[in-house]
Backbone atoms as SQL, in Angstrom:
CREATE TABLE atoms (id INTEGER PRIMARY KEY, chain TEXT, resi INTEGER, resn TEXT, atom TEXT, x REAL, y REAL, z REAL);
INSERT INTO atoms VALUES
  (1, 'A', 1, 'MET', 'N', 19.949, 6.192, 2.542),
  (2, 'A', 1, 'MET', 'CA', 19.261, 5.357, 1.183),
  (3, 'A', 1, 'MET', 'C', 17.658, 5.228, 2.051),
  (4, 'A', 2, 'LYS', 'N', 17.903, 5.008, 3.254),
  (5, 'A', 2, 'LYS', 'CA', 16.227, 4.609, 3.812),
  (6, 'A', 2, 'LYS', 'C', 15.415, 6.098, 3.686),
  (7, 'A', 3, 'ARG', 'N', 15.535, 6.927, 4.037),
  (8, 'A', 3, 'ARG', 'CA', 15.248, 8.328, 3.634),
  (9, 'A', 3, 'ARG', 'C', 14.525, 7.898, 3.022),
  (10, 'A', 4, 'LEU', 'N', 15.576, 8.363, 1.269),
  (11, 'A', 4, 'LEU', 'CA', 15.240, 8.137, 0.134),
  (12, 'A', 4, 'LEU', 'C', 14.527, 7.069, -0.143),
  (13, 'A', 5, 'GLY', 'N', 13.928, 6.453, 0.525),
  (14, 'A', 5, 'GLY', 'CA', 13.033, 5.398, -0.341),
  (15, 'A', 5, 'GLY', 'C', 11.757, 5.930, 0.298),
  (16, 'A', 6, 'ILE', 'N', 11.323, 6.631, 1.837),
  (17, 'A', 6, 'ILE', 'CA', 10.715, 7.321, 1.947),
  (18, 'A', 6, 'ILE', 'C', 9.923, 7.983, 1.360),
  (19, 'A', 7, 'ILE', 'N', 11.176, 8.547, 1.202),
  (20, 'A', 7, 'ILE', 'CA', 10.214, 10.372, -0.051),
  (21, 'A', 7, 'ILE', 'C', 10.292, 9.062, -1.172),
  (22, 'A', 8, 'GLY', 'N', 10.504, 8.434, -2.170),
  (23, 'A', 8, 'GLY', 'CA', 10.621, 8.624, -2.698),
  (24, 'A', 8, 'GLY', 'C', 8.577, 7.768, -2.885),
  (25, 'A', 9, 'PHE', 'N', 8.334, 6.471, -2.188),
  (26, 'A', 9, 'PHE', 'CA', 7.205, 6.408, -1.938),
  (27, 'A', 9, 'PHE', 'C', 6.226, 7.667, -1.377),
  (28, 'A', 10, 'THR', 'N', 6.282, 8.153, -1.445),
  (29, 'A', 10, 'THR', 'CA', 5.329, 9.609, -0.281),
  (30, 'A', 10, 'THR', 'C', 5.520, 10.690, -1.890),
  (31, 'A', 11, 'LEU', 'N', 6.268, 10.163, -2.629),
  (32, 'A', 11, 'LEU', 'CA', 6.365, 11.380, -3.861),
  (33, 'A', 11, 'LEU', 'C', 5.234, 10.370, -5.113),
  (34, 'A', 12, 'ALA', 'N', 5.346, 9.548, -5.277),
  (35, 'A', 12, 'ALA', 'CA', 4.898, 8.502, -5.836),
  (36, 'A', 12, 'ALA', 'C', 3.650, 8.766, -5.823),
  (37, 'A', 13, 'SER', 'N', 3.038, 8.283, -4.467),
  (38, 'A', 13, 'SER', 'CA', 1.969, 8.088, -4.321),
  (39, 'A', 13, 'SER', 'C', 1.149, 9.733, -4.456),
  (40, 'A', 14, 'PHE', 'N', 1.323, 10.639, -4.455),
  (41, 'A', 14, 'PHE', 'CA', 1.231, 11.967, -4.277),
  (42, 'A', 14, 'PHE', 'C', 0.793, 11.789, -6.201),
  (43, 'A', 15, 'VAL', 'N', 2.209, 11.839, -6.896),
  (44, 'A', 15, 'VAL', 'CA', 1.213, 11.645, -8.048),
  (45, 'A', 15, 'VAL', 'C', 0.699, 10.703, -8.251),
  (46, 'A', 16, 'ALA', 'N', 0.216, 9.966, -8.201),
  (47, 'A', 16, 'ALA', 'CA', -0.554, 8.632, -8.171),
  (48, 'A', 16, 'ALA', 'C', -2.264, 9.366, -8.025),
  (49, 'A', 17, 'MET', 'N', -2.286, 10.048, -6.579),
  (50, 'A', 17, 'MET', 'CA', -3.231, 10.378, -6.935),
  (51, 'A', 17, 'MET', 'C', -3.220, 11.730, -6.897),
  (52, 'A', 18, 'ALA', 'N', -2.468, 12.790, -7.675),
  (53, 'A', 18, 'ALA', 'CA', -3.028, 14.393, -8.365),
  (54, 'A', 18, 'ALA', 'C', -3.324, 13.622, -9.422),
  (55, 'A', 19, 'THR', 'N', -3.067, 12.517, -10.248),
  (56, 'A', 19, 'THR', 'CA', -3.824, 12.068, -11.924),
  (57, 'A', 19, 'THR', 'C', -5.204, 12.262, -11.868),
  (58, 'A', 20, 'ASN', 'N', -5.524, 12.049, -10.903),
  (59, 'A', 20, 'ASN', 'CA', -6.954, 11.715, -10.395),
  (60, 'A', 20, 'ASN', 'C', -7.626, 13.236, -10.320),
  (61, 'A', 21, 'ALA', 'N', -6.869, 13.910, -9.559),
  (62, 'A', 21, 'ALA', 'CA', -7.003, 15.475, -9.519),
  (63, 'A', 21, 'ALA', 'C', -7.134, 15.989, -11.066),
  (64, 'A', 22, 'PHE', 'N', -6.299, 15.868, -11.919),
  (65, 'A', 22, 'PHE', 'CA', -6.126, 16.632, -13.133),
  (66, 'A', 22, 'PHE', 'C', -7.109, 15.293, -13.843),
  (67, 'A', 23, 'ALA', 'N', -7.551, 14.473, -13.774),
  (68, 'A', 23, 'ALA', 'CA', -9.268, 13.990, -14.270),
  (69, 'A', 23, 'ALA', 'C', -10.297, 14.357, -14.259),
  (70, 'A', 24, 'ALA', 'N', -10.220, 15.065, -12.836),
  (71, 'A', 24, 'ALA', 'CA', -11.852, 15.685, -12.139),
  (72, 'A', 24, 'ALA', 'C', -11.977, 16.584, -13.231),
  (73, 'A', 25, 'ALA', 'N', -10.631, 17.610, -12.968),
  (74, 'A', 25, 'ALA', 'CA', -10.401, 18.999, -14.087),
  (75, 'A', 25, 'ALA', 'C', -11.127, 18.823, -15.641),
  (76, 'A', 26, 'ALA', 'N', -10.398, 17.828, -15.815),
  (77, 'A', 26, 'ALA', 'CA', -10.580, 17.055, -17.275),
  (78, 'A', 26, 'ALA', 'C', -11.736, 17.524, -18.232),
  (79, 'A', 27, 'GLY', 'N', -12.841, 17.617, -17.416),
  (80, 'A', 27, 'GLY', 'CA', -14.365, 17.144, -18.476),
  (81, 'A', 27, 'GLY', 'C', -15.483, 16.352, -17.237),
  (82, 'A', 28, 'ASP', 'N', -16.773, 16.322, -17.961),
  (83, 'A', 28, 'ASP', 'CA', -17.611, 15.993, -16.809),
  (84, 'A', 28, 'ASP', 'C', -17.138, 14.504, -16.533),
  (85, 'A', 29, 'ALA', 'N', -17.863, 14.056, -15.412),
  (86, 'A', 29, 'ALA', 'CA', -18.026, 12.002, -14.752),
  (87, 'A', 29, 'ALA', 'C', -17.991, 11.328, -15.782),
  (88, 'A', 30, 'GLY', 'N', -18.659, 11.830, -16.590),
  (89, 'A', 30, 'GLY', 'CA', -18.968, 10.834, -17.628),
  (90, 'A', 30, 'GLY', 'C', -18.546, 10.062, -18.449),
  (91, 'A', 31, 'SER', 'N', -17.173, 11.267, -18.865),
  (92, 'A', 31, 'SER', 'CA', -16.036, 11.000, -20.141),
  (93, 'A', 31, 'SER', 'C', -15.199, 9.789, -20.197),
  (94, 'A', 32, 'GLY', 'N', -14.940, 9.339, -21.323),
  (95, 'A', 32, 'GLY', 'CA', -14.112, 8.220, -21.076),
  (96, 'A', 32, 'GLY', 'C', -12.568, 8.589, -20.879),
  (97, 'A', 33, 'GLU', 'N', -12.499, 9.957, -21.043),
  (98, 'A', 33, 'GLU', 'CA', -11.175, 10.334, -20.548),
  (99, 'A', 33, 'GLU', 'C', -10.823, 10.505, -19.041),
  (100, 'A', 34, 'VAL', 'N', -11.768, 10.861, -18.261),
  (101, 'A', 34, 'VAL', 'CA', -11.978, 10.881, -16.611),
  (102, 'A', 34, 'VAL', 'C', -11.646, 9.562, -16.374),
  (103, 'A', 35, 'LEU', 'N', -12.512, 8.827, -16.841),
  (104, 'A', 35, 'LEU', 'CA', -12.448, 7.235, -16.387),
  (105, 'A', 35, 'LEU', 'C', -10.699, 6.567, -16.443),
  (106, 'A', 36, 'LYS', 'N', -10.227, 6.436, -17.151),
  (107, 'A', 36, 'LYS', 'CA', -8.807, 6.478, -18.005),
  (108, 'A', 36, 'LYS', 'C', -8.355, 6.813, -17.108),
  (109, 'A', 37, 'TRP', 'N', -7.981, 8.289, -16.897),
  (110, 'A', 37, 'TRP', 'CA', -7.684, 8.925, -16.275),
  (111, 'A', 37, 'TRP', 'C', -7.521, 7.827, -14.212),
  (112, 'A', 38, 'ARG', 'N', -8.424, 7.813, -14.352),
  (113, 'A', 38, 'ARG', 'CA', -9.383, 7.128, -12.859),
  (114, 'A', 38, 'ARG', 'C', -8.600, 5.914, -12.773),
  (115, 'A', 39, 'MET', 'N', -8.953, 5.113, -13.790),
  (116, 'A', 39, 'MET', 'CA', -8.314, 3.617, -13.577),
  (117, 'A', 39, 'MET', 'C', -6.951, 3.799, -13.422),
  (118, 'A', 40, 'ILE', 'N', -6.118, 5.090, -13.700),
  (119, 'A', 40, 'ILE', 'CA', -4.737, 4.664, -13.966),
  (120, 'A', 40, 'ILE', 'C', -4.207, 5.160, -12.447),
  (121, 'A', 41, 'SER', 'N', -4.465, 6.309, -12.134),
  (122, 'A', 41, 'SER', 'CA', -4.036, 6.569, -10.651),
  (123, 'A', 41, 'SER', 'C', -4.697, 5.703, -9.768),
  (124, 'A', 42, 'SER', 'N', -5.290, 4.994, -9.390),
  (125, 'A', 42, 'SER', 'CA', -5.683, 3.807, -8.897),
  (126, 'A', 42, 'SER', 'C', -4.953, 2.550, -9.019),
  (127, 'A', 43, 'SER', 'N', -4.664, 2.360, -10.632),
  (128, 'A', 43, 'SER', 'CA', -3.280, 1.438, -10.428),
  (129, 'A', 43, 'SER', 'C', -2.149, 1.715, -9.611),
  (130, 'A', 44, 'PHE', 'N', -1.932, 3.293, -9.956),
  (131, 'A', 44, 'PHE', 'CA', -0.865, 3.312, -9.689),
  (132, 'A', 44, 'PHE', 'C', -0.689, 3.752, -7.779),
  (133, 'A', 45, 'ALA', 'N', -1.491, 3.872, -7.278),
  (134, 'A', 45, 'ALA', 'CA', -1.581, 3.794, -5.744),
  (135, 'A', 45, 'ALA', 'C', -1.518, 2.633, -4.899),
  (136, 'A', 46, 'LEU', 'N', -2.252, 1.086, -5.642),
  (137, 'A', 46, 'LEU', 'CA', -2.453, 0.101, -5.395),
  (138, 'A', 46, 'LEU', 'C', -1.246, -0.794, -5.637),
  (139, 'A', 47, 'ALA', 'N', -0.431, -0.318, -7.160),
  (140, 'A', 47, 'ALA', 'CA', 0.763, -0.984, -6.696),
  (141, 'A', 47, 'ALA', 'C', 1.893, -0.531, -5.732),
  (142, 'A', 48, 'ILE', 'N', 1.478, 0.835, -5.325),
  (143, 'A', 48, 'ILE', 'CA', 2.638, 1.601, -4.480),
  (144, 'A', 48, 'ILE', 'C', 2.179, 0.828, -3.233),
  (145, 'A', 49, 'ALA', 'N', 1.516, 0.357, -2.808),
  (146, 'A', 49, 'ALA', 'CA', 0.283, -0.083, -1.518),
  (147, 'A', 49, 'ALA', 'C', 0.148, -1.491, -1.914),
  (148, 'A', 50, 'ALA', 'N', 0.719, -1.721, -2.319),
  (149, 'A', 50, 'ALA', 'CA', 1.171, -3.307, -2.667),
  (150, 'A', 50, 'ALA', 'C', 2.798, -3.858, -2.586),
  (151, 'A', 51, 'ALA', 'N', 3.219, -2.893, -2.879),
  (152, 'A', 51, 'ALA', 'CA', 4.656, -3.027, -2.954),
  (153, 'A', 51, 'ALA', 'C', 5.441, -2.666, -1.609),
  (154, 'A', 52, 'ALA', 'N', 4.526, -1.631, -1.357),
  (155, 'A', 52, 'ALA', 'CA', 5.182, -0.887, 0.128),
  (156, 'A', 52, 'ALA', 'C', 4.582, -2.203, 1.449),
  (157, 'A', 53, 'GLY', 'N', 3.388, -2.782, 0.602),
  (158, 'A', 53, 'GLY', 'CA', 3.025, -3.850, 2.265),
  (159, 'A', 53, 'GLY', 'C', 3.524, -4.919, 2.169),
  (160, 'A', 54, 'ALA', 'N', 4.158, -5.287, 0.888),
  (161, 'A', 54, 'ALA', 'CA', 5.364, -6.778, 0.623),
  (162, 'A', 54, 'ALA', 'C', 6.364, -6.416, 1.400),
  (163, 'A', 55, 'PHE', 'N', 6.813, -5.301, 1.329),
  (164, 'A', 55, 'PHE', 'CA', 7.952, -4.986, 1.801),
  (165, 'A', 55, 'PHE', 'C', 8.251, -5.249, 3.311),
  (166, 'A', 56, 'ALA', 'N', 7.030, -4.879, 4.113),
  (167, 'A', 56, 'ALA', 'CA', 6.910, -4.427, 5.435),
  (168, 'A', 56, 'ALA', 'C', 6.529, -5.469, 6.418),
  (169, 'A', 57, 'GLN', 'N', 5.700, -6.395, 5.567),
  (170, 'A', 57, 'GLN', 'CA', 5.460, -8.461, 5.407),
  (171, 'A', 57, 'GLN', 'C', 7.207, -8.456, 5.597),
  (172, 'A', 58, 'SER', 'N', 7.822, -9.053, 4.405),
  (173, 'A', 58, 'SER', 'CA', 9.218, -9.540, 4.181),
  (174, 'A', 58, 'SER', 'C', 10.145, -9.405, 5.691),
  (175, 'A', 59, 'ARG', 'N', 9.931, -7.950, 6.395),
  (176, 'A', 59, 'ARG', 'CA', 10.738, -6.931, 7.898),
  (177, 'A', 59, 'ARG', 'C', 10.143, -8.073, 8.791),
  (178, 'A', 60, 'SER', 'N', 9.211, -7.424, 8.163),
  (179, 'A', 60, 'SER', 'CA', 8.263, -8.754, 9.548),
  (180, 'A', 60, 'SER', 'C', 8.617, -10.007, 9.956),
  (181, 'A', 61, 'ILE', 'N', 8.306, -10.594, 8.448),
  (182, 'A', 61, 'ILE', 'CA', 8.833, -11.907, 9.254),
  (183, 'A', 61, 'ILE', 'C', 10.332, -12.043, 9.483),
  (184, 'A', 62, 'ALA', 'N', 11.228, -11.112, 8.334),
  (185, 'A', 62, 'ALA', 'CA', 12.871, -11.495, 8.811),
  (186, 'A', 62, 'ALA', 'C', 12.631, -11.365, 10.747),
  (187, 'A', 63, 'SER', 'N', 12.221, -9.918, 10.974),
  (188, 'A', 63, 'SER', 'CA', 12.245, -9.900, 12.346),
  (189, 'A', 63, 'SER', 'C', 11.966, -10.753, 13.544),
  (190, 'A', 64, 'ALA', 'N', 10.391, -11.621, 12.540),
  (191, 'A', 64, 'ALA', 'CA', 10.363, -12.825, 14.005),
  (192, 'A', 64, 'ALA', 'C', 11.503, -13.914, 13.432),
  (193, 'A', 65, 'LEU', 'N', 11.341, -14.329, 12.487),
  (194, 'A', 65, 'LEU', 'CA', 12.468, -15.154, 12.616),
  (195, 'A', 65, 'LEU', 'C', 14.562, -15.249, 13.398),
  (196, 'A', 66, 'ASP', 'N', 14.375, -13.750, 13.516),
  (197, 'A', 66, 'ASP', 'CA', 15.867, -13.532, 13.799),
  (198, 'A', 66, 'ASP', 'C', 15.331, -13.520, 15.390),
  (199, 'A', 67, 'GLY', 'N', 14.340, -12.824, 15.803),
  (200, 'A', 67, 'GLY', 'CA', 14.264, -13.065, 17.389),
  (201, 'A', 67, 'GLY', 'C', 13.934, -14.812, 17.786),
  (202, 'A', 68, 'THR', 'N', 12.504, -15.271, 17.017),
  (203, 'A', 68, 'THR', 'CA', 12.799, -16.839, 17.793),
  (204, 'A', 68, 'THR', 'C', 14.489, -17.534, 17.497),
  (205, 'A', 69, 'ALA', 'N', 15.478, -17.243, 16.259),
  (206, 'A', 69, 'ALA', 'CA', 16.260, -17.761, 16.459),
  (207, 'A', 69, 'ALA', 'C', 17.138, -17.389, 17.926),
  (208, 'A', 70, 'ARG', 'N', 17.100, -16.082, 18.490),
  (209, 'A', 70, 'ARG', 'CA', 17.947, -15.558, 19.154),
  (210, 'A', 70, 'ARG', 'C', 17.312, -16.286, 20.372),
  (211, 'A', 71, 'ASN', 'N', 16.103, -16.748, 20.759),
  (212, 'A', 71, 'ASN', 'CA', 15.604, -16.874, 21.774),
  (213, 'A', 71, 'ASN', 'C', 13.720, -17.525, 21.635),
  (214, 'A', 72, 'PRO', 'N', 14.622, -19.197, 21.397),
  (215, 'A', 72, 'PRO', 'CA', 13.321, -19.877, 20.940),
  (216, 'A', 72, 'PRO', 'C', 12.539, -20.228, 21.869),
  (217, 'A', 73, 'GLY', 'N', 12.697, -19.550, 22.981),
  (218, 'A', 73, 'GLY', 'CA', 11.308, -20.046, 24.257),
  (219, 'A', 73, 'GLY', 'C', 10.161, -18.877, 23.742),
  (220, 'A', 74, 'ALA', 'N', 10.952, -17.883, 23.764),
  (221, 'A', 74, 'ALA', 'CA', 9.657, -16.721, 22.872),
  (222, 'A', 74, 'ALA', 'C', 9.136, -16.982, 21.609),
  (223, 'A', 75, 'GLY', 'N', 9.142, -18.447, 21.390),
  (224, 'A', 75, 'GLY', 'CA', 8.876, -17.937, 20.009),
  (225, 'A', 75, 'GLY', 'C', 6.902, -18.118, 19.583),
  (226, 'A', 76, 'GLY', 'N', 6.228, -19.052, 20.414),
  (227, 'A', 76, 'GLY', 'CA', 5.244, -18.890, 20.228),
  (228, 'A', 76, 'GLY', 'C', 4.877, -17.192, 20.495),
  (229, 'A', 77, 'ASP', 'N', 5.149, -16.360, 21.626),
  (230, 'A', 77, 'ASP', 'CA', 4.691, -14.997, 21.820),
  (231, 'A', 77, 'ASP', 'C', 5.144, -14.462, 20.487),
  (232, 'A', 78, 'ILE', 'N', 6.394, -14.854, 20.104),
  (233, 'A', 78, 'ILE', 'CA', 6.276, -14.261, 18.572),
  (234, 'A', 78, 'ILE', 'C', 6.131, -14.106, 17.506),
  (235, 'A', 79, 'ARG', 'N', 5.271, -15.335, 17.385),
  (236, 'A', 79, 'ARG', 'CA', 4.612, -15.780, 16.186),
  (237, 'A', 79, 'ARG', 'C', 3.100, -15.177, 16.668),
  (238, 'A', 80, 'VAL', 'N', 2.186, -15.103, 17.635),
  (239, 'A', 80, 'VAL', 'CA', 0.932, -14.488, 18.123),
  (240, 'A', 80, 'VAL', 'C', 1.415, -12.884, 17.180),
  (241, 'A', 81, 'SER', 'N', 2.089, -12.205, 17.832),
  (242, 'A', 81, 'SER', 'CA', 2.323, -10.443, 17.481),
  (243, 'A', 81, 'SER', 'C', 2.867, -10.997, 15.903),
  (244, 'A', 82, 'MET', 'N', 3.133, -11.360, 15.364),
  (245, 'A', 82, 'MET', 'CA', 4.084, -11.362, 13.584),
  (246, 'A', 82, 'MET', 'C', 2.951, -11.926, 12.988),
  (247, 'A', 83, 'ILE', 'N', 1.778, -12.389, 13.057),
  (248, 'A', 83, 'ILE', 'CA', 0.530, -12.548, 13.061),
  (249, 'A', 83, 'ILE', 'C', -0.300, -11.512, 12.440),
  (250, 'A', 84, 'ILE', 'N', -0.540, -10.993, 13.819),
  (251, 'A', 84, 'ILE', 'CA', -1.032, -9.595, 14.269),
  (252, 'A', 84, 'ILE', 'C', -1.232, -8.901, 13.148),
  (253, 'A', 85, 'GLY', 'N', 0.733, -7.976, 13.585),
  (254, 'A', 85, 'GLY', 'CA', 1.292, -7.063, 12.908),
  (255, 'A', 85, 'GLY', 'C', 1.257, -7.678, 10.971),
  (256, 'A', 86, 'LEU', 'N', 1.088, -9.076, 10.637),
  (257, 'A', 86, 'LEU', 'CA', 0.800, -9.044, 9.307),
  (258, 'A', 86, 'LEU', 'C', -0.587, -8.604, 8.851),
  (259, 'A', 87, 'ALA', 'N', -1.785, -9.172, 9.579),
  (260, 'A', 87, 'ALA', 'CA', -3.069, -8.868, 9.150),
  (261, 'A', 87, 'ALA', 'C', -3.467, -7.571, 9.533),
  (262, 'A', 88, 'LEU', 'N', -2.550, -6.652, 10.289),
  (263, 'A', 88, 'LEU', 'CA', -2.915, -5.034, 9.958),
  (264, 'A', 88, 'LEU', 'C', -2.271, -4.695, 8.478),
  (265, 'A', 89, 'ILE', 'N', -1.139, -4.991, 8.419),
  (266, 'A', 89, 'ILE', 'CA', -0.286, -4.518, 7.210),
  (267, 'A', 89, 'ILE', 'C', -0.992, -5.136, 6.209),
  (268, 'A', 90, 'GLU', 'N', -1.834, -5.996, 5.705),
  (269, 'A', 90, 'GLU', 'CA', -2.778, -6.414, 4.581),
  (270, 'A', 90, 'GLU', 'C', -3.591, -5.811, 4.589),
  (271, 'A', 91, 'SER', 'N', -4.585, -5.635, 5.349),
  (272, 'A', 91, 'SER', 'CA', -5.583, -4.956, 6.190),
  (273, 'A', 91, 'SER', 'C', -5.275, -3.842, 5.123),
  (274, 'A', 92, 'LEU', 'N', -3.852, -3.066, 5.725),
  (275, 'A', 92, 'LEU', 'CA', -3.894, -1.453, 4.645),
  (276, 'A', 92, 'LEU', 'C', -3.640, -1.349, 3.098),
  (277, 'A', 93, 'VAL', 'N', -3.822, -2.817, 2.295),
  (278, 'A', 93, 'VAL', 'CA', -3.983, -2.693, 0.994),
  (279, 'A', 93, 'VAL', 'C', -5.142, -3.159, 0.685),
  (280, 'A', 94, 'ILE', 'N', -5.962, -3.267, 1.442),
  (281, 'A', 94, 'ILE', 'CA', -7.148, -3.964, 1.525),
  (282, 'A', 94, 'ILE', 'C', -7.904, -3.037, 1.298),
  (283, 'A', 95, 'TYR', 'N', -7.701, -1.525, 2.154),
  (284, 'A', 95, 'TYR', 'CA', -8.307, -0.561, 2.373),
  (285, 'A', 95, 'TYR', 'C', -7.604, 0.304, 1.256),
  (286, 'A', 96, 'THR', 'N', -6.850, 0.763, 0.828),
  (287, 'A', 96, 'THR', 'CA', -6.378, 1.363, -0.214),
  (288, 'A', 96, 'THR', 'C', -7.369, -0.105, -1.887),
  (289, 'A', 97, 'PHE', 'N', -7.138, -1.028, -1.799),
  (290, 'A', 97, 'PHE', 'CA', -8.700, -1.610, -2.774),
  (291, 'A', 97, 'PHE', 'C', -9.564, -0.912, -2.890),
  (292, 'A', 98, 'VAL', 'N', -9.935, -0.863, -1.933),
  (293, 'A', 98, 'VAL', 'CA', -10.771, -0.734, -1.647),
  (294, 'A', 98, 'VAL', 'C', -11.063, 1.336, -1.980),
  (295, 'A', 99, 'ILE', 'N', -10.291, 2.068, -1.273),
  (296, 'A', 99, 'ILE', 'CA', -10.119, 3.383, -1.622),
  (297, 'A', 99, 'ILE', 'C', -10.059, 3.278, -3.191),
  (298, 'A', 100, 'CYS', 'N', -9.697, 2.651, -4.013),
  (299, 'A', 100, 'CYS', 'CA', -8.961, 2.333, -5.426),
  (300, 'A', 100, 'CYS', 'C', -10.927, 1.917, -6.409),
  (301, 'A', 101, 'LEU', 'N', -11.218, 1.317, -5.779),
  (302, 'A', 101, 'LEU', 'CA', -12.892, 1.106, -6.074),
  (303, 'A', 101, 'LEU', 'C', -13.734, 2.253, -6.024),
  (304, 'A', 102, 'ILE', 'N', -13.480, 3.050, -5.228),
  (305, 'A', 102, 'ILE', 'CA', -14.058, 4.232, -4.790),
  (306, 'A', 102, 'ILE', 'C', -13.713, 5.664, -5.639),
  (307, 'A', 103, 'ILE', 'N', -12.577, 5.718, -5.907),
  (308, 'A', 103, 'ILE', 'CA', -12.105, 6.402, -6.906),
  (309, 'A', 103, 'ILE', 'C', -12.792, 6.045, -8.548),
  (310, 'A', 104, 'ILE', 'N', -12.567, 4.823, -8.805),
  (311, 'A', 104, 'ILE', 'CA', -12.946, 4.352, -10.388),
  (312, 'A', 104, 'ILE', 'C', -14.323, 4.067, -10.489),
  (313, 'A', 105, 'LEU', 'N', -15.411, 4.145, -9.477),
  (314, 'A', 105, 'LEU', 'CA', -16.672, 3.876, -9.840),
  (315, 'A', 105, 'LEU', 'C', -17.309, 5.470, -9.155),
  (316, 'A', 106, 'GLY', 'N', -16.638, 6.063, -8.678),
  (317, 'A', 106, 'GLY', 'CA', -16.901, 7.895, -7.861),
  (318, 'A', 106, 'GLY', 'C', -16.879, 8.089, -9.118);
């Protein structure tokens, strides 16, 4: 099941980026049709990144809480590691947002 989910996310991201390639082949960069496809592909890419980021963050928090429940003495170290991990996960979603803006405006 986990492998099927990973394959599904990968295929969905390829499809989202392929629509941008089709838009570039459809006409010149200033046409409304190209901008429409750029917006659609960027929306799909951002939705996939946000969903994957939210899933990863929920798993991270659940694992940190489980670790703290098993060993309360290590709660401080686990909390710091969790916050660093959550910041890195969230930065990936922000990078996707920046790339989507570049695709739309470029």
